[in-house]
Each structure stands twice: as structure tokens, then as C-alpha cells.
N, C-alpha and C positions, 0 to 999 in steps of 0.2 A: 632445708636443711641443709648449708654446704657444709663442708664435713676437707679438712684438712688432709691429705694423703702422698704417700711420694711423689704419686708422679705431680703434684703442687706443689708442695716445697721447694724453694729455692733454695740455694747454698750462698748464692753473692749476692753480700746487701739487703740480708731478708727484712732486713726492718720496713722494707720497701713492698712486702709484699700481706694483705692483710684478704681475711677471708669473712667480712663482713656481709652480708646477707643485706641490708642496703644500700651500701655502695656499691656491690657489684650491680645489682641489678640497676643504682641511679646508672650507670655506666654504660649500661645494654638498651638503656633507652632514649638518652640520647644521642647512642651513634646510631647510624641510617645504615653502616653494611658492614658485615663480618667477613672472613676467610674461612672455612670449613674445606679439614687440609684431613690426607686419609689414605690407606696405600691398597693395590689389588693386586695379587701374582707380585709383588715386590714392588709394584711403577709405585710411586710415591704421585699424589696429583692435589691442587690447591687452586680453590675455585672462590671467588668474592661473590655474596651475593646479598642482597635487604634479606631483615628479618625483622622478626616481633617479641617484643617480652609479656609472657602473659603470664603469670602470681611464675614458679619457678616453672616456665619451661618455656623456649626459645621453638621458635616453629619459621622455614620456610617453607617455597615454596618453585615449580616450574615447571616442566613441558611433562605429561606424563611419560612421551617419547622423550627425554631428558636422559643423555646417559650417566651424565652427573648422577643424579636424584636413581638411577635404577642402579647405578654402583654401591651406595650407603645407604639405601630400603630395608635391603636385608639384618643392619643392625651393627654391621662392622664399623669398629673401631674407629672416630674422629674426634679432632681435636678442632675447637672453632676456636678465633684469634678476633680479637674486638681495640683498638688503639682510639686513642681522641688526645689530640694533641692540642700545644693550652698554651707550650711557648717555645723556643728557642734561645737557651742559657748560650749565652755566650762570655768565654772566662780569658784571662788573662793569655793562659795558655789555652795553645789548641788542643789540648790533650786534654783538658778541663772544660771543653766544648761539653754541652749534653742537652736537652730537653726534657721540659714538663710535660709530663704525659699523664692515661690513665688508660690505662688495658685492664683488658679479661680473658685470661684463658678456662678454658673449660674441654674440658674431657666424657663425653656422653659418645652413645647409638642413638639412632632412628627408630623412630617409629612412624610408620604408614599410616595416614588417617581416611578415611573416604566416608565420613559421612558430607553429605550436601553441604547442611544448615553449619559444621564446621568451618569449612573449605571457603562459603559465604563470609560468611562472620570473621574468617582471617582476612579475604581483602578488603575487609570493609577495615580493619584493626591496621596494615598496615599502608592501605592508602593515605587515612589519618593521619599516622605517623611520617609519611613520605611529604605529605602535603596536608595542614590540618587545616580541616573544617570544608574542604571538600568532595566532599564524597554523596553529598544532597547535591549539587551543581552539577557532579556526573552523568554521563548516560548511564542508565541500571546494568548494574552484568546481566551477561546475557546467558543464561543455563547453561546451555551446552560453551561455554568461557569457563567457569566453575567445574565443567566434570572434563575439558582440557587440562584442569591444572591439582601438580600429583601435592599431596602436602604435610611433608614430615615435621619432625614432633623432638625433642629432643629435654632430658633431664636437665635442667641447673643442680645438681648437687657436687659434680669433683669439679670445684671451682677455684680460684682467684683473684683477684684482684693486683693491682701492683700500678705503683705510679712515684714522682716526684715529682716536689715543687719546691719554690726556691730559689734564691741567686746561685751563682757558682758557688766553685770551690776549692777554688785557691788555692796553692801552697802550702806557706803562711809567711814566708819571704819574696812571694813573686804579690800579694795583697799590694804595695804602695808603688809597683811600678804606676808608669805616669804612660799604662794603656786603661781606654775604658772595657769596661766593665761589665755586669746588667742581663736583664731577660729584652729579649723581642717579640708583645702578643702574637699570637696567629688562634686567635677565633676565626668561632664558622662564621661566615656572612653572605646572608641570601641577597643576590645582589633585583635590583629592578628584574621585574621575567622581558621577557624578546617573546613576540607573539609571530606565529609561523603565517606563512601566503593567506590562510583560511581563516584567522583570525586578527586581519592587520584593523576590520571594521568594529571588530566587539570590544566592547569596555570590561579592562580591566574588572575581572569580580574583587570582593571586599577582599574576601580572604586572601587573595593572593597577592594584595599591597603589603609594602614593605614596610 
């Protein structure tokens, strides 16, 4: 259950902020990466990382020796941010240029998961999210690789989504100016894969065809 709190309540353009669980989950499922921010001894840190959402939890991973993960595994407060950019909004005035976007902010605390099967499943789900339908094609994950990995999970309960859609909001007196205005869509796009030196003679597998 997503709960609105003082930390997730916005004061500017509050109509753009939503607390709908399905909307928040859909943005998280489409995004490949998030940024996790936290503070230790008054020193701020901000780390981008891949993630997976499953039900009302968000999972990240890294080396067991990672200074970043070791810093937050104790459960200190973190802020997790995700943003998807859909279009550049071009107005008749630079002041009203904007961006159509979908974003999520989560306030949470990490819990470490040491269960081997849970970590193995996370690897599979993350791999399938980043490169769909690739898990069965790849060399199987080694136990040593799973054991070298730290898995952290965050509750998605204190969260909000914020988004902008539509055309520019020019001043009324500017709308008839002979200046082009509108949007420039910038959707994410996967291009044709490029083989490394060891795969130039290997046929591109079906799951990588774009």
C-alpha cells in the first residue's frame, strides 16, 4: 500500500504528483536504472544502479565488498529516484520549455538478503529485465558468483509518482506568435547489437533481434 507522507507531498504543481500504486509500479518496471541517495557522517552520496521491482519491493545488488552497499545495508534512510523522459516540450518562449516525463521517488531503508535461492532468482529477473529472454541462452550462473553478490531490498510504501504530459503552456499573448511550438518525442530505442571480437562469427540469437 502506497502512503502519502510529508516527504512525498509536493507543494509546486501538486496535480502532477500521484500516489497510484499501479502507476508507480509501471514506471519502475519500465525503467532500467535508479539513483540511490543517502548520507553518512554528513557526506552525501548518490549512486546509479540497475534494479528489479517485485510486488511492493525494489531489489538492487553489488559486490559484497562494495563500499556503497555496505554503507546502506545497516538500514540508514535512502531516497531512490527514477525518471523516464518521453518528450522535449518546445514552447514559443524559452521560459516555458519543459519536458514530458514520468518519475518516481521512494523513501525507504535497505534490508540485506543472504538466502542463496533468493539471490539466484534476483539475477535471473534482473537479466531478463535488462536483456529479455536471454537467461536460458547464457552460461549458467556459478555458485561462487552468487555468493560474491550482496542483495538488498527496499519496501515501496513511502513513494510518489510525478509526471508531465501534453503540449507547451505558453502565455496567452504568445500563442499566436509565428514561432514553432510543440513536442519532440525522445522514446528509448534499442539499436542493432554489435558483436565483440569473440562473437563476430556467431549468429545473432533470436532474443537479440531488434
